[in-house]
Structures are given as C-alpha cells and as structure tokens.
C-alpha positions as CSV (number, residue, x, y, z in Angstrom):
1,M,8.9,-18.4,13.7
2,G,5.8,-17.9,15.8
3,V,3.2,-19.9,14.0
4,V,3.6,-23.7,13.4
5,I,1.9,-25.0,10.3
6,G,2.3,-28.5,8.9
7,L,0.4,-29.9,6.0
8,R,0.3,-33.3,4.3
9,A,-1.5,-33.4,1.0
10,Y,-2.4,-36.0,-1.5
11,I,-2.6,-34.3,-4.9
12,S,-2.8,-36.3,-8.2
13,G,-0.7,-39.2,-6.8
14,L,2.0,-37.1,-5.2
15,W,2.6,-37.0,-1.5
16,R,3.9,-33.8,0.1
17,I,5.1,-33.1,3.6
18,Y,5.5,-29.5,4.5
19,R,7.4,-28.1,7.5
20,D,7.7,-24.3,7.9
21,S,8.6,-23.8,11.5
22,S,10.7,-25.3,14.3
23,G,7.6,-27.5,15.1
24,Y,4.9,-29.0,13.0
25,I,1.5,-30.6,13.0
26,G,0.8,-33.8,11.0
27,I,-2.4,-35.2,9.5
28,P,-2.8,-38.9,9.0
29,A,-4.9,-40.4,6.3
30,Q,-5.8,-43.8,4.9
31,I,-7.2,-43.6,1.4
32,S,-7.9,-46.7,-0.6
33,V,-5.0,-49.0,0.3
34,F,-2.7,-46.1,1.2
35,E,-1.2,-46.6,4.6
36,H,0.5,-43.8,6.6
37,R,2.2,-43.9,9.9
38,Y,3.9,-40.9,11.5
39,R,4.9,-39.3,14.8
40,D,4.6,-35.7,15.6
41,S,7.5,-34.4,17.6
42,S,10.1,-31.7,17.5
43,A,12.6,-34.3,16.2
44,H,11.1,-35.9,13.1
45,I,8.2,-37.0,11.1
46,G,7.9,-40.6,9.8
47,F,5.8,-41.6,6.8
48,R,5.0,-45.1,5.5
49,S,3.1,-45.8,2.3
50,K,2.3,-48.6,-0.1
51,I,1.4,-47.5,-3.5
52,S,1.0,-50.1,-6.3
53,G,3.6,-52.4,-4.9
54,F,6.1,-49.7,-3.9
55,R,7.0,-49.6,-0.2
56,A,8.8,-46.7,1.4
57,I,9.8,-45.5,4.8
58,Y,10.7,-41.8,5.1
59,R,12.2,-40.1,8.1
60,D,12.5,-36.3,8.1
61,S,15.0,-35.1,10.7
62,E,18.2,-33.2,11.2
63,Q,20.2,-36.4,10.8
64,Y,18.9,-38.3,7.8
65,I,16.1,-39.3,5.5
66,G,15.7,-43.0,4.9
67,L,13.9,-44.7,2.0
68,R,13.1,-48.4,1.7
69,A,11.5,-49.7,-1.5
70,Q,10.6,-52.9,-3.2
71,I,10.2,-52.5,-6.9
72,S,9.7,-55.5,-9.1
73,G,11.5,-57.9,-6.8
74,F,14.4,-55.5,-6.1
75,R,14.9,-54.6,-2.4
76,A,16.9,-51.7,-1.2
77,V,17.7,-49.9,2.0
78,Y,19.0,-46.3,1.5
79,R,20.2,-44.0,4.1
80,D,21.2,-40.4,3.2
81,S,23.3,-38.7,5.8
82,S,26.7,-37.1,6.2
83,I,28.1,-40.5,7.3
84,Y,27.0,-43.1,4.7
85,I,24.6,-44.5,2.3
86,G,23.8,-48.2,2.2
87,I,22.2,-50.2,-0.6
88,Q,21.0,-53.7,-0.2
89,S,19.6,-55.6,-3.2
90,N,18.6,-59.1,-4.2
91,I,19.0,-59.6,-7.9
92,S,18.5,-63.0,-9.6
93,G,19.0,-65.0,-6.4
94,F,22.3,-63.5,-5.3
95,E,22.7,-62.5,-1.6
96,Q,20.2,-65.0,-0.3
97,Y,21.3,-67.6,2.2
98,I,18.9,-70.1,3.8
99,G,16.1,-67.6,4.3
100,I,18.4,-64.7,5.4
101,R,18.4,-61.9,2.8
102,A,21.8,-60.3,3.3
103,I,24.2,-59.2,6.0
104,Y,26.4,-56.2,5.1
105,R,28.5,-53.5,6.6
106,D,29.4,-50.4,4.7
107,S,30.9,-48.0,7.2
108,E,32.5,-48.0,10.6
109,Q,29.3,-47.1,12.4
110,Y,26.8,-49.0,10.3
111,I,25.7,-52.6,10.2
112,G,22.5,-53.7,8.5
113,I,20.8,-57.1,8.8
114,Q,17.8,-57.9,6.8
115,S,16.1,-61.2,7.0
116,N,13.0,-63.0,5.8
117,I,12.3,-66.1,7.9
118,S,9.0,-68.1,7.8
119,G,6.8,-65.2,6.5
120,F,8.1,-62.6,8.9
121,G,9.3,-59.5,7.3
122,H,12.5,-57.8,8.1
123,R,14.7,-57.1,11.1
124,Y,17.5,-54.7,10.7
125,R,19.7,-52.3,12.5
126,D,20.8,-49.1,10.8
127,S,23.2,-47.5,13.2
128,E,24.4,-47.6,16.8
129,Q,21.2,-45.7,17.9
130,Y,18.7,-47.1,15.5
131,I,16.9,-50.4,15.4
132,G,13.8,-51.0,13.3
133,I,11.6,-54.0,13.1
134,R,9.1,-54.6,10.3
135,A,6.7,-57.4,10.3
136,Y,4.1,-58.7,7.8
137,I,1.8,-61.1,9.6
138,S,-1.5,-62.0,8.2
139,G,-1.9,-58.8,6.3
140,F,-0.9,-56.5,9.1
141,R,2.1,-54.2,8.7
142,A,3.8,-52.6,11.6
143,I,6.8,-50.4,12.5
144,Y,7.7,-51.0,16.1
145,R,10.7,-48.9,17.0
146,D,12.4,-46.4,14.8
147,S,14.9,-44.7,17.2
148,E,15.5,-44.0,20.9
149,Q,12.6,-41.6,21.0
150,Y,10.2,-42.8,18.3
151,I,7.7,-45.6,18.3
152,G,5.0,-46.0,15.7
153,L,2.2,-48.6,15.3
C-alpha cells in the first residue's frame, strides 16, 4: 500500500471522497454556502454538507455509513451496517409530541432520540458507543461528538 492519497473534489455538483490506502489525507473546503467538516484518522472520515436545503452527515468507516437528510420537510436518520437500519420521519404532523420529534427503537442495540426544543437542533444516540449532538444556534451549525474517538467542530 505504500503511498497514501486522499482526494475530495467538487465536480459539477457532485462530491467525491476517495480512499486508496490504509490511511488517507483529507482536504476541507467551504465554497458558497457549502459547509464541510471532517476528521482525518485511520478510523474514518466525516463529511457534512448543506446543499439547497439538503442536509447530510456521512461517516466512512469499517462499521457504517450514516446519512441524515431533510428534504421538503421530511426528516430521516439512516444507518447502514450489518446490524440495523433506522428511519425516522415526520409526515403531516405525525410523530411529534410537545416539541419532541420522535423516540424510537428498532433493534436490540439501537435507540434513537431526536428532539427539537426551543430552537435547538437535535440530540440523538445511535448505538451503545455513539452519541451525536447537533445544534443550530443563531446560524451556527456544529457537530460536537461523533464517537468515542471523533470530535469535530
């Protein structure tokens, strides 16, 4: 494997993340309302973007890739792994209780809680090892802790 090369490119609206070795190098960019946050480590790369109202969090690791999107009022949390996939949605007012979006459990090891209280974004737990906090406060977006060994701001 010798050489480590990592490349992130923005080509005609498409994002690409390349990894071609046991390690990688990442390049961050902010181009006209596009936001990107990532961590370079031997374990994973994280990528966050907002493109025309679409929101996504990607994690590339041996365990899973996660995608979170808001599309025309629909909210979803996806996790793709050998254990489970979870989907949370709010359609026409269902699954909304006094400011709390939804609480659901869809496997033995997975519990997810997503809430929206007084303008603060979402607080959720994806597994026994993973806790993520997303906040939207006066225009600032942040991901605080993504796993036991990952923190991104």
